[in-house]
C-alpha positions, -999 to 999 in steps of 0.1 A, spaced: -45 114 -204 -58 87 -180 -23 75 -175 -11 108 -160 -20 125 -128 -33 160 -133 -18 189 -114 -53 199 -104 -58 165 -86 -28 171 -63 -39 208 -58 -74 196 -47 -59 172 -22 -35 198 -8 -64 223 -4 -86 196 12 -59 191 38 -62 228 47 -100 230 45 -113 197 58 -149 207 64 -182 196 49 -189 232 38 -157 235 18 -160 200 4 -196 205 -8 -186 238 -25 -157 219 -42 -176 187 -50 -170 191 -88 -133 194 -82 -134 162 -61 -153 143 -87 -128 154 -114 -98 144 -92 -113 111 -83 -120 103 -120 -84 112 -128 -71 89 -101 -94 60 -111 -84 64 -148 -48 62 -138 -55 30 -117 -73 14 -147 -42 19 -168 -20 7 -140 -40 -25 -136 -38 -33 -173 0 -31 -171 3 -49 -138 -13 -80 -153 19 -87 -171 36 -96 -138 8 -98 -111 -22 -122 -117 -41 -105 -88 -46 -74 -110 -66 -94 -136 -103 -87 -137 -101 -58 -112 -112 -22 -118 -99 10 -103 -133 21 -90 -136 -11 -69 -101 -7 -53 -104 29 -42 -110 35 -5 -138 59 5 -127 95 11 -153 98 39 -138 91 73 -156 70 99 -154 94 129 -177 76 153 -150 62 175 -122 87 167 -110 118 185 -101 132 151 -134 145 138 -122 157 103 -149 143 79 -126 135 50 -93 117 43 -67 141 28 -57 116 1 -68 90 -24 -58 54 -17 -63 21 -35 -52 -15 -27 -45 -41 -53 -46 -77 -40 -63 -110 -46 -98 -105 -33 -99 -67 -37 -93 -38 -15 -105 -54 17 -83 -85 12 -61 -96 41 -35 -109 16 -3 -91 7 -8 -65 -20 1 -31 -35 -10 3 -22 -10 36 -40 -14 67 -18 -20 100 -36 -17 132 -16 -7 168 -20 24 185 -5 48 157 -14 30 131 8 23 105 -19 38 71 -17 35 35 -29 37 5 -6 34 -32 -4 35 -61 19 12 -74 46 -8 -50 68 -18 -62 103 -29 -98 95 -52 -117 118 -35 -139 145 -35 -172 125 -20 -155 94 5 -135 116 17 -168 131 20 -185 97 41 -156 83 64 -156 114 69 -193 110 78 -188 73 104 -161 81 118 -183 109 122 -213 85 134 -193 55 153 -164 71 181 -164 45 156 -161 16 137 -133 34 169 -114 42 180 -118 6 148 -99 -4 147 -71 21 184 -65 26 193 -64 -11 208 -32 -24 180 -28 -50 153 -31 -22 171 -7 1 176 19 -26 138 19 -34 123 12 0 149 15 28 142 -8 57 111 -30 61 85 -9 81 57 -19 105 47 -19 142 68 -42 163 63 -61 196 85 -48 224 89 -84 236 95 -116 218 66 -133 201 52 -164 218 71 -195 210 103 -178 200 136 -172 218 151 -137 220 183 -151 206 166 -164 174 185 -150 144 153 -139 129 140 -121 160 142 -86 145 118 -96 117 96 -119 139 87 -90 162 68 -72 133 30 -72 134 30 -62 97 57 -61 71 56 -32 48 79 -16 22 73 21 14 86 43 -15 80 80 -12 67 98 -43 74 136 -44 49 158 -63 75 163 -90 76 125 -96 38 122 -95 33 148 -121 59 134 -145 46 120 -178 62 86 -170 47 83 -135 28 52 -145 62 35 -153 76 47 -119 47 30 -101 49 -1 -122 86 -5 -115 80 1 -78 53 -25 -77 74 -50 -96 102 -45 -71 76 -53 -44 64 -85 -59 91 -109 -45 83 -96 -10 45 -100 -16 50 -135 -30 71 -146 0 45 -133 25 16 -148 4 31 -183 3 24 -194 39 -11 -179 38 -20 -199 7 -6 -230 24 -31 -224 53 -60 -225 28 -48 -259 16 -45 -275 50 
């Protein structure tokens, strides 16, 4: 079924991790094509269901949201030619959007996860989100420090400045969250969960729990566009 992840899909990704060479990949290209088709089929089902709570999912297709499996190794010391996972980003504007969205990472060996939030926004957007958190700290804390959020995602994740951001005092009550360069929530997905018949529902519930955070982070960015 398109709405389930095949065991063979995770097996392929786990083996790719151990055999990340062009020779192995070319020999196993049919397995890759089958696994990718399975993942995209799952995404299409997911997008249909997401439309009930997330307008950004409307009109999008799984094949357009999946990141390439081929790595760009031109400026990297890591010369492995392939990513060891499938990844897709659902956001207004598609997978290259700088707006907050929803990410599904599928990998073997219990390394799958779902995530949401805002990933390294450009300087003007970063400044706008920091301002929003500063002005509405209580509302932000109510989202990310709630029991429901912590049970699913733990703490907000993301790289942080070691110093205080320009324009803010180190004694600012929001300083912990203002130091972030991106604000992400991550929910691990063990293989056992990924292979369950109700995995689609698990992902939907995870994404639904992320929506309030994404909406909070989107609000100041949308205001920028209206200025």
